[in-house]
C-alpha positions in Angstrom: -6.8 9.6 -4.7 -6.9 6.1 -6.1 -6.4 4.8 -2.7 -8.4 7.3 -0.6 -11.5 6.1 -2.8 -10.9 2.6 -1.2 -10.2 3.5 2.3 -13.5 5.1 3.0 -14.3 4.8 6.7 -11.8 2.1 7.0 -9.6 2.2 9.8 -8.7 -1.8 9.9 -8.9 -4.5 7.6 -8.6 -8.3 7.6 -5.0 -9.3 6.9 -4.8 -12.1 4.0 -2.4 -14.1 5.9 -3.9 -14.7 9.2 -7.7 -13.4 8.5 -7.5 -11.0 12.1 -8.7 -7.4 11.9 -5.7 -5.4 11.8 -5.7 -1.5 11.6 -4.5 0.6 8.5 -1.2 2.7 8.7 -1.4 5.8 10.0 0.6 8.0 8.0 1.3 10.4 11.0 2.0 8.2 13.8 3.6 5.2 12.0 6.9 5.0 10.1 6.5 4.2 6.6 9.7 2.5 6.5 8.8 0.3 9.2 6.1 -1.1 7.2 6.6 -0.9 3.5 9.5 -1.0 0.8 9.3 -0.4 -2.7 10.2 -3.5 -5.3 10.3 -1.7 -8.7 6.6 -0.2 -9.4 5.2 -2.5 -6.9 4.8 -1.5 -2.8 5.6 -4.4 -0.6 4.8 -5.1 3.1 7.1 -5.6 5.8 4.2 -5.8 8.6 0.6 -6.9 9.0 -0.4 -3.3 9.3 1.4 -2.9 5.7 -0.3 -6.0 4.3 -3.9 -4.8 5.4 -3.1 -1.3 4.1 -2.0 -2.7 0.8 -5.1 -4.8 0.8 -7.5 -2.2 2.0 -6.4 0.6 -0.4 -6.0 -1.5 -3.6 -2.7 0.4 -3.5 -1.1 -2.3 -6.1 -3.9 -2.9 -8.2 -2.6 -3.8 -11.5 -3.5 -0.3 -13.4 -1.8 1.7 -10.5 1.4 -0.7 -10.9 1.5 -0.7 -14.9 1.4 3.6 -14.3 3.9 3.8 -11.7 6.2 1.0 -14.2 5.6 3.5 -16.9 6.6 6.3 -14.9 10.1 4.7 -13.5 11.2 3.8 -17.3 10.1 7.9 -18.0 12.6 8.5 -15.0 9.9 10.5 -13.2 8.6 8.1 -10.2 12.1 7.6 -8.7 12.5 5.3 -5.4 
């Protein structure tokens, strides 16, 4: 739900590293493992598409990461 609030009508965003417009990750067409990797409670990007998706959807918002960390500590959020 958190990420969906940020997505809205966006299908692309600006890559923070290059400033280029890049499409967002498409869950039905793209391979998740190709674009993302977990590093503890934080989701990291492997590609431009992953990087832009993380930024546009605010996937690593500090509050969300804190919740993931707490869930990991409780053994509920497993990777």
